[in-house]
N, C-alpha and C positions, 0 to 999 in steps of 0.2 A: 673911921671913914674910908682906910684900904679895904677894907673887908666887905663893908658897903657900896664901892663904886665895886668891886668883883661882884659882887651878885647881880649889881645893876648891869653889868655888861654881859653875864650869862645870861641873864634874863632876855634882853634884846636879842642876842644870838639866838636864843630859843624861840620868842616869837616868829622872828624872819624866817628860823627854819621851818615853823610850824604852817605860817601865813605863805610863806612865797612857795615852801614846799609842798603844798597843792596845786598851784602850780605849775612847777616844773612834774610833778607828778601828772597832771593831765597833759603836758606837753608830750610826755615820754609815753604814754599810753595813746595819744594822737592816732598816730598810723594804724595801731594795733586795734585800738577800739572800735572807730570810726570804719564802714562800710559803704558810706555815700558821703556827698559834699553836706548834706543837712546835717550828717552824726559832727561832722568838723565844725562846721558853722555853731551846733548846740556846746560842743565843747568851750570854743573860744567865748560865748556867750556866757558861758558859765565862769569864766575867769576873767571875762573883759571888764565889769566894773573894780578889780580891786588888783590885778598881777602888778600895776605899774605902783600904788598905794603900798603894795606888800611889800617892794623892796627898797623904803621907807627905810624899814628898821635897818637894812644891812647898815645905810648911808649913816644912821644915826648913831650905829652901834660901832663903827668906825670912829664918828667924831666924838663920842666917849671916849675909845679909846685913846686919842690925841690930846684930849683935856684931862682926863682921870691920869694914862698910865704912857705920857711922852717918849720915855725910855723905851718901851714893847712896841708903841706905835711908830718910833723911828728906825728898831732893829727888824721889827717885820715885814713893815712896808717896803722895805730896801734887800732884806733876804729874802722875800718872796715877792721878787718884782718881777720875774716872768710868768709864774703859776698869776700872779695880779692881772697881768695886762691879758693873758686867755681867757681869765675869766670875765673881764671889761671887754673882751673883743665877742665873747658869748652871749654876755649879757647884751650888748647892742644889737647882734645878729638875730638872738631873739625876740625883741622888742618889735624889729624888723621884720620878721616873719609874721608879729600876729598883726601888725598895721598896714602892711602893703599889700595881704591877702586879698582883700577885697576893694583893692583901688583900681583891680583892671580884671574883666571877666573872663578868662579864658582858663579851659583846662591845666594846658602849662604853666600858666602865670599862678594858680592856686596850689599846683602840685610840688613848683619849684619851694616857695614860702613856709606849706605845710610840711615839708620833708626839712627845712632849714629850724624850723620850731623846732621842732621833733629833737633834730640830732643835738643842737644846742641846748637843748631842756637836759637832755641824756647827759653829755659831757658836764653841766654845771654839777648836778650832782653829784658825780664823780669826782670833779674838782676838791669839792666840797668837804666830801669825805674824806678824800688824801689830804685835804687840808688839816682836817680836824688829827687824823694820823700823823702827821709831821710834829702837832704840837705835843701828843702822848709820849711819841718815840723820842723827841730833842731834836734841834737844830744845830749846827757846828756853830756856835758863838765863839767868836776871839777876844781876846783880852779886853779889846774895846767895847765888846757888848755887839759886834755886827757879826754878821754871815751874809753869805750867798752859797744859793743852792742850784744846780743844774736841773735840769728836768728829772734824768737819772743819770746812775752812775754803773754800778754793778748789780743794783736790783737786790743787793743783801742787806742787813744791819751791819752797818759798819759807821766810824764815826761822822765821815765826809761823805754820807749817803746823798742821794739827791731827794728832788721831791718824791720821784714814785721808787718804791721797792715793795717787796713783797709784802709788805705789813701796811703800808698805804694803800697798797692795791683794794686788798682784804675791808680795810674802811671805806673806800671808794664803791667797793660792789654791796658793801651794806647801807650805805647811804642811797647807792641806785635802786637796788630791791627796795628798800624801807620805804623810799620818798614816791616808788611807782605802785605799792599797795595802798600809799595814803592818798595820790592823786586818783587811783581807782573807785576807791571809796568816796571821794568826793563827787567823782561824776557819776558815781550809780546814784549819789543822793543828791544828785540835782537835775537828773533824766529821766528816761522812762522809755519803754519799748526796748527794741533791741540793746541799743547802747547801753541802756542801763545794766540788763542779763550779763552784754559781754565786759563790762567794765568789772562786773562783780569777778566773774570768770577768771580775769586777769588778777584781781585781788587774791584769791582762794588758789591759783597757782604760783601766785610770788612767794606768798608768805612762807612757805618750809623753808624756802631760799633766805627769807630774814631771818628766821629760826639758825639757821645751819652757821650762816655767814656770820650772826651776832655770837654763837659760842664761838665760831674761831677767832674773830677779834678779841672776846674777852681773855681767851688763853693766851693768846697772841701780846695782849697788852699787859697782862702780869707776869709775862714772860722776859720782854724785853725791857721792861720798863721797873725797876727793885720800888718797893715800898709804898704803891699804890694802894695798899691795903691798911695803911698806918692811919689816915683820916677817921677811915671807918672802925678800926679798934680804939682809936682816943676817943670819938664819939658816936657811938651807936644810936645814937638817933638818925642818924645819915642813911642806916638803912631803908627807910623811907622810900628814898628815890629807888631804890633796885626792885623795892616791893611794886612799887606803883608801876615802873617799866613793866613788870611782871603781871601786872591787874591789866594794863592797858594789853599785853600782846596776847592775856586770856579773850580779853574784849572781841580784839579782832578775829578769832579763832568762832568765838560764840555769837555774838550777833548776826553776821551774816548768815546764819543758818535759819535764822528768824524773816532775812530778809529786811533788816534793821539797817538800813544803811548809816541814818543817823548816827546812831551810836556806835557802828564800825567806824565813823571817819571821826568819832571824839576818840574813841579806843585808841586809833592809831598817832592821833594828836597828845594823847597823854604817853605813849609810850617811847614817841619822839622826843618831848620834853620831858620826861622822867629821865630817859639815856642821857641826856647831853646834861640834867642835872648831876645826875649819878658821874661823870666824868670829870666835871666841875668840881664836885665835893672831893671825888678822889686827888686830884691834883694841887687845891688846896694848899697851901700859900702859892704854889707855882704857877706859872701862866706862860713861859716858855723856856722848857727846861734845856740844857745842855748837853750835846753827845760827846765833847769833846772833854772837856774839862767842868765837874759838877757843881762846884761853887762858882762858874762863870753865870751859870743858869738867871733868868730873871723870876721875881718874885713879887708879888702884889707891893712890897716893902722896899726895894731896890729899884724900881720901876715907877714908883707913884710922884703926882705931882705934889706940890707943899700942903698942908695942912688947913690953910687959910684957905687955900682955890678950891680944896676940895671940900669943905664946909659951906662955902656961898656958892659952888655948883648944885650941890642937891635942895638947895632953896630953890633953884631954879629948875632942877631937872624936875623934884615931882609935880608941881603944877603942871609940866609940858606934859608930863606923862598922862598926867588924869583928861588934860586935853587930849590927846592924839587918841588915847581909848575911848573916850567918848564920842570922835568922829568916828573911829571903826567899827564901835556899836550899833552907829547911826546908819552906817554905810552897809555894812552886811544885813541889817535887820531892813532896808528900805528895796535891798534885792533879793533877798531868801525866796524859797521856792523852786519848780520845778521850770526850765528855761525851755521854748518855743522856739523854731525857726522863722515865726512870723511875726517876732520881738523886733527885729531888723536886727541893726548894729552889726559887730563884727561877722 
């Protein structure tokens, strides 16, 4: 059951990253791709029906951690207290930027909330990438299984490193560039005219950075974290995840040439999901490695709840997931197609 719940958490994080990722990406490209108030309205209308629902997957993933891996939940939520507070504020400011923009019609008012929406989206992408970097790198767990990290220390890989160092910054930049391409693909798929062309151009210009930074992150991860390849050596079938990531990356280069925005967006979704799956497969069974003493690291076995509780939870989680997926399928089908300013709303 521990492995099942490990896969559940990884799946929910991947779903959140793909779905809310295009929201964040839309925010990142908002001030770059849009040249008029109508363009900014179209971008917000493109994500308007979904953005708050997409964030539910993040809350649900946290709930699953609390239920299935309570020791991991306790350690990570206390150790990452500072970045979690920053993320919470950024999520609130991003929501305010979306909802308050249309409450009062004045150029300065709209410009302020548009800027807030874009900056908070950009910083969220960086912090989410840095968070993943911390998990891969390891955290300074003590003998009791707890830790606390400052925002930064020396920016080098040391046992008591802060949240930000050169590796986690690289991971943050990977997330920023990847979600920029993902969001630009989504906006190009949902809009037309000049906004669509500019979104395509942003995706095309940012894609080489995704490749270079991903290669740098991959090399860095293997250099600072020994044993990441062991899962692949023991279970070669797991290579399907890196291969899927390469296929998604190839699609991100190929489909824009034909102007196929939908397949470009699907390709970036596959790339994101497969990269996260590749990371989870490489980390298994570790969920929070220790940068101090390796034996203090948390795994799915020493941080999981009791077997009975995990079994009962699975019986409730499966139908809950089916209902959630049905709702999201209905939601996305109901608002599919190109957006227009005349629709109203955001």
